Structure formats: structure tokens, C-alpha cells
C-alpha positions as CSV (number, residue, x, y, z in Angstrom):
1,M,-40.4,40.8,-75.0
2,S,-36.9,39.6,-76.1
3,L,-33.7,40.7,-74.6
4,T,-30.6,41.1,-76.7
5,P,-27.5,40.0,-75.0
6,T,-25.0,42.8,-74.5
7,A,-21.4,42.1,-75.5
8,P,-18.9,42.7,-72.7
9,S,-17.2,46.0,-72.9
10,Q,-13.7,45.9,-74.4
11,P,-11.0,48.4,-73.4
12,N,-10.5,51.0,-76.1
13,R,-7.2,51.7,-77.9
14,R,-6.4,54.7,-75.8
15,Q,-6.7,52.7,-72.6
16,I,-4.5,50.0,-73.9
17,L,-1.8,52.5,-75.1
18,S,-2.0,54.3,-71.7
19,Q,-1.5,51.0,-69.8
20,N,1.4,50.0,-72.1
21,T,3.0,53.4,-71.5
22,I,2.8,53.0,-67.8
23,E,4.2,49.5,-67.9
24,T,7.1,50.7,-70.1
25,A,7.8,53.6,-67.8
26,A,7.8,51.3,-64.8
27,G,10.2,48.9,-66.5
28,I,12.6,51.8,-67.4
29,M,12.6,53.0,-63.9
30,A,13.2,49.5,-62.5
31,S,16.1,49.1,-65.0
32,K,17.6,52.5,-63.9
33,M,17.4,51.5,-60.2
34,L,19.0,48.2,-60.9
35,L,21.9,49.8,-62.8
36,L,22.3,52.3,-59.9
37,V,22.5,49.5,-57.4
38,V,25.0,47.5,-59.5
39,F,27.1,50.7,-60.0
40,I,27.2,51.2,-56.2
41,I,28.2,47.6,-55.6
42,H,31.0,47.7,-58.2
43,L,32.2,51.1,-56.9
44,T,32.4,49.6,-53.4
45,A,34.4,46.6,-54.7
46,F,36.8,48.9,-56.5
47,G,37.3,51.1,-53.4
48,L,38.1,48.0,-51.3
49,A,40.5,46.7,-53.9
50,V,42.4,50.0,-54.1
51,A,42.5,50.1,-50.3
52,A,43.9,46.6,-50.2
53,E,46.6,47.5,-52.6
54,Q,47.6,50.4,-50.4
55,R,47.5,48.3,-47.2
56,R,49.6,45.4,-48.4
57,A,51.4,43.7,-45.5
58,S,55.1,44.6,-45.2
59,A,57.7,42.8,-43.2
60,K,61.0,43.5,-41.6
61,I,63.7,41.3,-40.0
62,N,64.0,41.4,-36.3
63,D,66.6,39.7,-34.1
64,D,66.2,38.9,-30.4
65,G,69.9,38.4,-29.7
66,T,70.0,34.7,-30.9
67,F,67.6,34.4,-33.8
68,K,66.4,36.4,-36.8
69,H,62.7,36.3,-37.7
70,C,60.2,38.1,-39.8
71,V,57.8,40.6,-38.2
72,Y,54.7,41.4,-40.3
73,E,52.2,44.2,-40.1
74,S,48.4,43.6,-39.8
75,D,46.6,41.6,-42.5
76,M,44.1,44.4,-43.2
77,A,44.7,44.0,-47.0
78,S,43.5,40.4,-46.9
79,S,40.2,41.4,-45.3
80,L,39.8,44.3,-47.8
81,G,40.5,41.9,-50.7
82,V,37.9,39.4,-49.5
83,G,35.4,42.2,-49.1
84,S,36.1,43.4,-52.7
85,F,35.8,39.8,-53.8
86,T,32.4,39.4,-52.1
87,F,31.0,42.7,-53.4
88,L,32.0,41.9,-57.0
89,M,30.4,38.5,-56.8
90,A,27.2,40.2,-55.5
91,G,27.1,42.6,-58.4
92,Q,27.6,39.8,-60.9
93,F,24.8,37.8,-59.2
94,V,22.4,40.8,-59.4
95,I,23.0,41.3,-63.1
96,M,22.8,37.7,-64.0
97,A,19.6,37.2,-61.9
98,A,18.0,40.2,-63.6
99,S,18.8,39.0,-67.1
100,R,18.1,35.3,-66.2
101,C,21.7,34.6,-67.1
102,L,20.8,35.3,-70.8
103,C,19.9,31.7,-71.6
104,C,17.2,30.9,-69.1
105,G,14.5,33.5,-70.1
106,R,12.4,34.0,-73.1
107,A,13.8,34.3,-76.6
108,L,15.4,37.7,-77.4
109,R,14.5,39.6,-80.5
110,P,17.0,39.0,-83.3
111,G,19.2,42.0,-84.2
112,G,22.1,44.1,-83.1
113,A,21.1,44.3,-79.5
114,R,21.0,40.6,-79.1
115,T,24.4,40.2,-80.8
116,W,25.9,42.7,-78.5
117,A,24.2,41.1,-75.5
118,V,25.9,37.8,-76.3
119,I,29.3,39.4,-76.8
120,L,29.1,41.5,-73.7
121,F,27.8,38.5,-71.7
122,I,30.9,36.5,-72.5
123,T,33.2,39.5,-72.0
124,C,31.6,40.2,-68.6
125,W,32.3,36.7,-67.4
126,V,35.9,36.8,-68.5
127,T,36.7,40.1,-66.8
128,F,34.7,38.9,-63.7
129,L,36.7,35.7,-63.4
130,V,40.1,37.5,-63.9
131,A,39.1,40.1,-61.2
132,E,38.0,37.5,-58.8
133,A,41.2,35.5,-59.3
134,C,43.4,38.5,-58.7
135,L,41.5,39.5,-55.5
136,L,41.5,35.9,-54.1
137,A,45.1,35.2,-54.9
138,G,46.2,38.6,-53.5
139,S,44.2,38.0,-50.3
140,V,45.7,34.5,-49.8
141,K,49.3,35.6,-50.6
142,N,49.1,38.6,-48.4
143,A,48.0,36.5,-45.4
144,Y,51.0,34.2,-45.9
145,H,53.8,34.8,-43.4
146,T,57.3,33.4,-43.2
147,K,57.4,31.7,-39.9
148,Y,60.8,30.1,-39.7
149,R,63.8,31.8,-38.1
150,T,67.5,31.6,-38.4
151,Y,70.6,32.1,-36.2
152,L,72.2,35.5,-36.3
153,S,75.3,34.0,-38.0
154,D,73.2,32.5,-40.8
155,N,71.6,34.2,-43.7
156,P,68.5,36.2,-42.8
157,P,65.1,34.6,-43.6
158,S,63.3,35.6,-46.8
159,C,60.3,37.5,-45.5
160,E,57.8,36.8,-48.3
161,T,55.2,39.5,-49.0
162,L,52.6,40.1,-51.8
163,R,54.2,41.8,-54.8
164,K,52.9,45.1,-55.8
165,G,50.1,45.4,-58.3
166,V,48.0,42.2,-57.7
167,F,45.2,44.1,-56.0
168,A,45.6,47.0,-58.4
169,A,45.1,44.5,-61.3
170,G,42.0,43.2,-59.5
171,A,40.7,46.8,-59.1
172,A,41.2,47.5,-62.8
173,F,39.3,44.4,-63.8
174,V,36.6,45.3,-61.3
175,V,36.1,48.6,-63.2
176,L,36.0,46.7,-66.6
177,T,33.5,44.2,-65.1
178,G,31.3,47.0,-63.9
179,I,31.3,48.8,-67.3
180,V,30.8,45.7,-69.4
181,S,28.1,44.2,-67.1
182,E,26.0,47.4,-67.3
183,L,26.4,47.6,-71.1
184,Y,25.4,44.0,-71.3
185,Y,22.2,44.6,-69.3
186,V,21.3,47.6,-71.5
187,S,21.7,45.5,-74.6
188,Y,19.8,42.7,-73.0
189,S,16.9,45.0,-72.1
190,K,16.7,46.4,-75.7
191,A,16.5,42.9,-77.1
192,D,14.1,41.6,-74.4
193,D,10.8,43.3,-75.5
194,G,8.5,40.4,-75.3
195,Y,9.5,38.9,-78.6
196,L,8.0,35.4,-79.3
197,P,9.6,33.3,-81.9
198,N,7.4,32.3,-84.9
199,M,6.5,28.7,-84.2
200,D,4.9,26.5,-86.8
201,T,2.7,23.8,-85.3
202,G,2.3,21.9,-88.5
203,I,-1.5,22.2,-88.5
204,R,-3.2,23.7,-91.5
205,M,-6.9,24.6,-91.9
206,G,-8.1,23.4,-95.3
207,T,-11.2,24.6,-97.2
208,Y,-14.4,22.6,-96.5
209,N,-16.2,21.3,-99.6
């Protein structure tokens, strides 16, 4: 009595399609959650930058009968600016980690999505660096206080303060960074669909005579 070996069962096409559909749906849900998290981070950074602009330190000249000196308000704007700086950096880190910084992952499928991903990647970094520069410069300048004093008979000291609009410019570039970074991730996700470049190993199978 002979036994015929049975071939291992293979998943049918319907099962494969169902599994691919589930994986695709899970990937879409993860992408939406990521975009939501990044949106909240950028929104927080924007709110802190706007608050920093409104709480810029102001100064007035005070005299104690002999000297004139500058009296400043609290440095709340500097703390808010640093907070906005930190949140914006966190949002950039999340996007770049999720997209493997564009160049560290697998190859993207050629096409319009990849082209836009590259353009938006560069634009995202430009707006990010400008926003960070504005927030950092504003925080440092706002914390600077004129400490010298003069006699009453001399000219009053120049109480240096942060000029208006530095934190506002940072807030504007935070918004641009948030928009561009999310568009970049959407374009990256469209181009990153498991594409593998066609590689020629140089080995050919000839006919056997």
C-alpha cells in the first residue's frame, strides 16, 4: 500500500486579499493617528509662540534718588519661547522618524508622489530651521536685561527689549512647518508602498544542449 504525499495547503486568493486589506487599513489608521499627534504638537508650539509674543518683557526707567536703572517685568516670554522651540523640534523628530528621514528607508516608487515628497522634505526643513531660529533668538534676546545704571544728571540708560514680531514670525513659520511636514508625510506614504527597484544580478540561465 503506497501513500501519496500530500502537498501543504496554500492560502487561497481570498485569504491573501483579506489579509492585505487588513494590513492596509491598519497602516492607514496608524498614519492618521501619527498625523493627529503631529498636528497637536505643532498646535501647541504655535500657541506657545503666540503667547510668548504677547508676554514680551517690557522695561521702564526707575530712579532711586541718585541713579537711574532699568526695571524689567518677568521673563515669561523666554520660557514660552523655549517651550515652543522644544515642541516644534519634537514634531519634526516624529515626522522624520516615521519617514526614516526619507533617505534611510527602502526605495520609493518613482512618480509624482516621490517628487513631491522630496520637494516637501526640503521645504519642511527650511521652514523648521527658520522657525527654530526665530524662537531661539527671541527667547535669548527677551532674557537679556540692561544692568548698568546712570546718575540722574546723565542720560537715562537704554533699556533694551525684544522688538515686536520675532515670536510672531516664529509662530508663522511653525504653522508653515506643520502644514508642509504633514503634506510631506502624505506624499511619502503614497510613494512608500513596498516598491522594490528592479535589480539585475547579471546571471542568465542559458539553454542546455
